[in-house]
C-alpha positions as CSV (number, residue, x, y, z in Angstrom):
1,M,22.1,65.3,-18.0
2,Q,24.6,68.6,-17.8
3,Q,22.4,70.0,-15.3
4,E,22.8,66.8,-13.2
5,K,26.6,66.4,-13.8
6,I,26.3,70.2,-12.2
7,V,24.7,69.3,-9.0
8,N,26.7,66.2,-8.6
9,N,30.0,68.1,-9.3
10,H,28.8,70.9,-6.7
11,R,27.9,68.2,-4.5
12,K,31.4,67.0,-4.4
13,V,32.8,70.2,-3.9
14,Y,31.0,70.9,-0.6
15,V,32.1,67.8,0.8
16,A,35.6,68.3,0.1
17,I,35.1,71.8,1.9
18,L,33.2,70.0,4.9
19,L,36.1,67.5,5.3
20,L,38.5,69.9,5.0
21,G,36.3,72.6,7.7
22,I,36.1,69.2,10.0
23,I,40.1,68.8,10.1
24,S,40.1,72.3,10.9
25,L,37.3,71.8,13.9
26,L,39.7,69.0,15.2
27,G,42.6,71.1,14.7
28,D,41.0,74.1,16.7
29,I,40.0,72.2,19.3
30,V,43.7,71.6,20.0
31,Y,45.6,74.4,19.6
32,E,42.6,77.3,19.7
33,G,41.8,75.1,23.4
34,S,45.1,76.3,24.5
35,R,45.5,79.7,23.2
36,G,42.6,80.5,25.9
37,I,44.9,79.6,28.8
38,V,48.3,79.9,26.9
39,P,48.9,83.8,28.4
40,S,47.7,82.9,31.8
41,Y,50.0,80.0,32.1
42,L,53.0,81.8,30.8
43,E,52.0,84.2,33.4
44,F,52.2,81.5,35.6
45,L,55.5,80.6,34.7
46,G,56.5,84.2,35.6
47,A,55.9,86.1,32.1
48,T,55.3,89.6,32.0
49,A,52.8,91.8,29.8
50,V,55.2,92.8,27.5
51,V,56.7,88.8,27.3
52,V,53.5,87.7,26.5
53,G,52.7,90.2,24.5
54,F,56.1,89.6,22.8
55,V,55.5,85.8,22.3
56,G,52.2,86.4,21.5
57,G,52.9,88.5,18.9
58,L,56.4,86.7,18.0
59,G,54.1,83.3,17.7
60,D,51.6,84.8,14.8
61,F,54.4,86.1,13.2
62,L,56.1,82.9,12.3
63,G,52.7,81.8,11.9
64,Y,52.4,84.0,9.0
65,A,55.7,84.6,8.1
66,V,57.4,81.4,7.1
67,R,53.6,81.1,4.6
68,L,56.1,83.0,2.7
69,I,58.6,80.0,2.4
70,S,56.3,77.2,2.8
71,G,53.6,79.1,0.3
72,F,56.3,79.3,-2.4
73,L,57.6,75.4,-1.9
74,S,53.8,74.3,-2.1
75,D,53.9,76.1,-5.2
76,T,57.1,74.8,-6.6
77,T,57.0,71.1,-5.6
78,R,52.4,71.1,-5.6
79,A,53.2,69.0,-2.8
80,Y,50.1,70.4,-0.7
81,W,49.2,67.4,1.0
82,F,52.7,67.2,2.5
83,F,52.6,70.6,4.3
84,I,48.9,69.6,5.5
85,F,50.2,66.7,6.8
86,L,53.2,68.4,8.5
87,G,51.7,71.5,9.3
88,Y,48.8,69.5,11.5
89,G,51.4,66.9,12.8
90,L,53.4,69.7,15.0
91,I,50.2,70.5,16.9
92,I,51.1,67.7,19.0
93,A,53.6,70.6,20.6
94,I,49.9,71.8,22.4
95,P,49.9,68.5,24.1
96,L,53.2,68.6,25.0
97,L,52.9,71.1,27.2
98,G,51.6,69.1,29.8
99,I,54.9,68.0,30.3
100,P,56.3,70.6,33.2
101,Q,59.4,72.2,31.7
102,G,59.5,75.9,32.5
103,L,59.1,79.2,30.9
104,E,61.5,78.7,28.0
105,I,60.4,75.4,26.8
106,A,56.7,76.5,27.0
107,I,57.8,79.0,24.6
108,I,59.4,77.1,21.9
109,L,56.4,74.7,22.1
110,V,53.9,77.4,21.3
111,L,56.0,78.6,18.9
112,L,56.2,75.4,17.7
113,E,52.9,75.1,17.1
114,R,52.4,78.2,15.2
115,F,55.1,77.1,12.6
116,G,53.4,73.9,11.9
117,K,50.2,76.4,11.3
118,A,52.9,78.5,9.0
119,L,54.0,75.3,7.4
120,R,50.1,74.0,6.5
121,S,47.9,77.0,5.8
122,P,48.9,78.5,2.2
123,S,48.7,74.5,0.9
124,R,45.7,74.3,2.2
125,D,44.0,77.4,1.1
126,T,45.3,76.5,-2.1
127,V,43.6,73.6,-2.0
128,L,40.6,75.2,-0.7
129,S,40.8,77.8,-3.7
130,F,40.9,75.2,-6.2
131,I,38.0,73.1,-4.8
132,S,35.9,76.1,-4.5
133,K,36.6,77.5,-8.2
134,D,32.8,76.8,-9.1
135,V,31.0,77.3,-6.0
136,G,32.6,80.8,-4.8
137,A,35.5,81.4,-2.7
138,G,33.6,83.5,-0.4
139,K,31.0,80.6,0.3
140,A,33.9,78.3,1.0
141,F,36.4,80.1,3.2
142,G,33.0,80.9,5.0
143,I,32.0,77.8,5.3
144,H,35.4,76.6,6.5
145,E,36.0,79.2,8.8
146,F,32.2,78.7,10.2
147,L,34.0,75.0,11.1
148,D,36.9,76.3,12.0
149,Q,35.6,78.4,14.4
150,V,32.8,75.6,15.7
151,G,36.1,74.0,16.9
152,A,37.6,77.1,18.1
153,I,34.5,77.5,20.7
154,V,34.3,73.9,21.3
155,G,38.1,73.7,22.6
156,P,38.6,76.5,24.6
157,A,34.8,75.3,26.4
158,M,36.3,72.0,27.0
159,V,39.8,73.6,28.3
160,A,37.9,76.2,31.0
161,T,35.3,72.8,32.1
162,L,38.9,70.9,32.7
163,M,40.8,74.0,34.4
164,L,37.3,74.6,36.6
165,F,37.2,71.0,37.6
166,S,41.0,70.2,38.1
167,I,41.4,73.4,40.0
168,N,43.5,75.2,37.6
169,N,46.0,72.4,36.9
170,Y,47.4,73.4,33.7
171,N,49.6,70.2,33.1
172,F,46.4,68.0,33.0
173,T,44.4,70.5,30.6
174,F,47.5,70.4,28.6
175,T,48.0,66.4,28.3
176,F,44.1,65.8,27.9
177,L,44.8,67.4,24.5
178,F,46.2,64.4,23.3
179,I,43.3,62.8,22.9
180,P,41.6,65.8,20.3
181,F,45.0,65.4,18.6
182,L,44.7,61.5,17.9
183,I,41.5,62.0,16.7
184,L,42.6,64.5,14.4
185,L,45.3,62.3,12.8
186,A,42.5,59.9,11.6
187,A,40.4,62.9,10.1
188,L,43.3,63.8,7.9
189,I,44.4,60.5,6.8
190,Y,40.6,59.7,6.1
191,T,40.5,63.4,3.9
192,Y,43.1,62.6,1.5
193,R,42.0,59.5,1.1
194,K,38.8,60.8,0.4
195,V,40.0,64.2,-1.9
196,G,43.9,64.1,-1.5
197,A,45.4,65.3,-4.5
198,K,43.0,64.7,-6.9
199,T,41.3,68.0,-6.3
200,V,44.5,70.2,-6.9
201,I,45.7,67.7,-10.1
202,A,42.2,69.0,-11.7
203,E,43.5,72.7,-11.9
204,P,45.8,73.3,-14.6
205,P,49.1,74.4,-13.0
206,R,49.3,77.5,-15.4
207,T,46.6,79.9,-17.1
208,E,47.2,80.1,-20.8
209,G,47.4,83.5,-22.3
210,K,47.6,85.2,-18.8
211,S,50.3,86.4,-17.0
212,E,51.0,84.7,-13.6
213,K,52.7,87.4,-11.8
214,L,51.5,89.4,-8.8
215,A,49.8,92.4,-9.7
216,K,49.8,95.6,-8.1
217,P,46.3,95.3,-6.3
218,F,47.4,92.3,-4.5
219,Y,50.5,94.0,-3.0
220,I,48.4,97.3,-1.8
221,Y,45.7,94.9,-0.5
222,T,48.8,92.9,1.1
223,F,49.8,96.4,2.6
224,A,46.3,97.5,3.9
225,V,45.8,94.3,5.7
226,L,49.2,94.7,7.3
227,L,48.3,98.3,8.5
228,N,44.9,97.0,10.3
229,T,46.8,94.3,12.2
230,V,49.2,96.8,13.3
231,G,46.5,98.6,15.0
232,L,44.4,95.9,15.8
233,I,45.6,94.5,19.8
234,T,46.3,91.0,20.3
235,F,43.8,88.3,21.3
236,S,46.6,87.0,24.0
237,L,46.8,90.7,25.3
238,I,43.3,90.9,25.7
239,L,43.1,87.7,27.7
240,F,46.1,89.0,29.8
241,K,44.2,91.9,30.9
242,A,41.3,89.6,32.0
243,A,43.8,87.7,33.9
244,A,45.1,90.4,35.5
245,I,41.7,91.5,36.5
246,L,40.6,88.0,38.0
247,P,41.2,86.6,41.1
248,E,43.8,83.8,41.2
249,T,40.8,81.2,42.2
250,E,38.5,82.6,38.6
251,Q,41.3,82.5,36.5
252,W,39.6,79.6,35.0
253,M,37.2,82.3,33.1
254,V,39.6,83.2,31.1
255,P,39.3,80.7,28.6
256,L,35.8,81.4,28.6
257,I,36.5,85.0,27.1
258,Y,38.1,83.2,24.5
259,V,35.2,81.3,23.7
260,L,33.1,84.5,23.4
261,I,35.8,85.5,20.6
262,Q,35.2,82.6,18.8
263,A,31.1,82.2,19.3
264,V,31.2,85.5,17.7
265,D,34.1,84.6,15.0
266,A,32.0,81.7,13.8
267,P,28.6,83.2,12.4
268,V,30.5,86.2,11.3
269,A,32.7,84.2,9.0
270,L,30.0,82.7,7.2
271,I,27.5,85.9,6.7
272,G,30.7,87.3,5.8
273,G,31.8,85.1,3.1
274,Y,28.3,85.4,1.7
275,A,28.2,89.2,1.5
276,Y,32.2,89.1,-0.2
277,D,30.6,86.9,-2.5
278,K,27.6,89.8,-3.5
279,Y,29.7,92.6,-2.6
280,G,33.4,92.3,-3.1
281,I,36.2,94.0,-1.5
282,G,34.7,97.3,-0.3
283,I,32.9,94.8,2.5
284,L,36.4,95.0,4.1
285,V,35.9,98.9,5.2
286,I,33.4,97.4,7.6
287,P,36.2,95.6,9.7
288,F,39.1,97.7,9.6
289,I,37.0,100.7,11.3
290,L,35.6,98.1,13.9
291,S,39.1,97.3,14.2
292,I,39.6,100.7,16.2
293,F,37.5,99.7,19.2
294,P,39.3,96.2,20.7
295,P,42.6,98.1,21.5
296,L,41.0,101.0,22.8
297,L,38.8,99.5,25.3
298,T,41.5,96.7,26.5
299,V,43.9,99.3,27.4
300,A,41.3,101.3,29.5
301,A,39.4,98.5,31.0
302,T,39.4,98.3,34.7
303,D,36.6,95.9,35.0
304,L,36.0,92.5,33.6
305,S,32.7,93.8,31.6
306,I,34.9,96.1,29.1
307,I,37.1,93.3,28.6
308,I,33.9,91.4,27.2
309,V,32.8,94.1,25.1
310,A,36.5,94.0,23.4
311,A,36.7,90.4,23.4
312,A,33.0,90.4,21.4
313,I,34.4,93.2,18.7
314,F,37.4,91.3,18.1
315,G,35.7,88.0,17.5
316,L,33.5,90.2,14.4
317,V,36.8,91.5,13.0
318,L,38.8,88.0,13.4
319,G,35.5,86.3,11.6
320,M,35.9,88.2,8.7
321,Q,40.3,87.9,9.0
322,E,39.7,84.8,8.7
323,S,37.2,84.2,6.0
324,I,36.9,87.3,3.6
325,Y,40.2,88.5,4.1
326,R,41.5,85.2,3.1
327,A,39.0,84.7,0.2
328,A,40.1,88.5,-0.9
329,V,43.7,86.8,-2.0
330,S,42.2,84.5,-4.2
331,E,40.4,87.0,-6.5
332,L,43.5,89.0,-7.0
333,T,45.9,86.5,-7.6
334,P,46.7,83.9,-10.6
335,V,46.2,80.4,-9.8
336,A,49.9,79.1,-10.5
337,S,51.1,81.8,-7.9
338,R,48.4,81.5,-5.4
339,G,50.4,79.9,-2.7
340,T,53.4,82.3,-2.7
341,A,50.5,85.0,-2.9
342,Y,49.1,83.7,0.6
343,G,52.7,83.4,2.1
344,I,53.4,87.0,1.1
345,F,50.1,87.9,2.6
346,N,50.6,86.0,5.7
347,T,53.7,87.1,6.1
348,A,52.3,90.6,6.1
349,Y,49.4,89.5,8.6
350,G,52.0,88.3,11.2
351,A,54.2,90.9,10.9
352,G,51.6,93.3,11.7
353,F,50.3,91.2,14.5
354,L,53.9,91.1,15.9
355,I,54.4,94.9,15.7
356,S,50.8,95.5,17.5
357,G,52.2,92.9,20.4
358,V,55.1,94.9,21.3
359,V,53.0,98.1,21.2
360,F,50.3,97.1,22.7
361,G,52.1,95.3,25.6
362,S,54.5,98.0,26.1
363,V,51.7,100.3,26.1
364,M,50.0,98.3,29.0
365,Q,53.3,97.4,30.8
366,L,54.7,101.2,30.3
367,Q,51.0,102.9,31.0
368,I,51.6,105.0,28.0
369,P,49.3,108.3,28.3
370,F,46.0,106.8,26.8
371,V,45.4,109.8,24.3
372,A,48.7,108.2,22.4
373,T,47.2,105.3,21.9
374,V,43.8,106.9,20.6
375,L,46.2,108.4,17.8
376,Y,48.5,105.4,16.9
377,V,45.1,103.3,16.6
378,L,43.2,106.2,14.7
379,V,46.0,106.9,12.1
380,T,46.9,103.0,11.4
381,Q,43.6,102.5,10.2
382,I,42.6,105.5,8.6
383,M,45.6,104.8,6.2
384,A,44.5,100.8,6.2
385,T,41.2,102.1,5.0
386,A,42.5,104.5,2.3
387,S,45.1,101.8,1.0
388,L,41.8,99.4,0.9
389,L,39.6,101.8,-1.2
390,S,42.5,102.8,-3.5
391,I,42.5,99.1,-5.0
392,R,39.2,99.3,-6.7
393,S,40.7,102.3,-9.0
394,E,43.6,100.3,-9.7
395,L,41.6,97.2,-10.9
396,K,39.9,99.3,-13.2
397,K,43.1,100.1,-14.9
């Protein structure tokens, strides 16, 4: 009887994980679909490499930095689903790009979507961590990220098809994304009714007898991830370089490179999640080392084949960043402060990509000597790896 109860409980847990994953899948069809053409669209509107790198980095920074506030508010109010609904609702900014409004308004809309991601992510990750406590954080975040990346493959592939058959009509392509956005809203309402706040209430807000403060290993880990992202080029600059290499008539191929990134990301997230549950935080050494290659290949690239290799390796890193990087936070933090922890962690993560976007955008725009880029990348990733490895000794104290 007890065994049957455990099995039924696990089944409910996996259903909840799948529903949250499907919401992310639908969201990714819209906003990840658009991200494959946003860099080239901004270039079409007159943006330079520095502007594209800055906007991409600033968007990622806002998408993570605001999580510091939204994570704290979600912990304080326990209104996790309010932030989830509001954050996903702001994805409407992407279909609104289909209305011609110039470069400045386009940049604002791109940043608004990132702001929405910042609002929803700490609450969604916290709910997911609560749900997964009996089945393993690595598995839960791995499954969630896998479904998330299915949407991140379907979205850019759909956008590439729309761009091809509309003869690179950005306005039509963005406007079409209203359809999956409306489906997303319907799925979100269904999931709330099915899962709702029940999942969170089942987890006690405080753990008796244990400190609720964020400990030193969490901050060391966050610093290591900051260094890792500082030395990793943003995907927007990989796509920008691809757009610069391709002739104007073949710009529809740019989102296909983004599809490649997501196609690699999806299985790696799932495999990485299971590997994390088995081997622990040390598995993160792999993406830290792999992070060396995408920036160097992108900066040095003179033909599309090098960009494709850079994109594939970036996908490997991204798959682990968006699954096991998040899973590690749940292992290093107490329950009652977890929303805040995700906020701090994601702020550092976003700050890293803001710095990286400006640095590598400047490298590409100003044609800084390649040896300087090599030194910068190696130093940041070596320091990141050393910080990561030091966490083990801290945990033993």
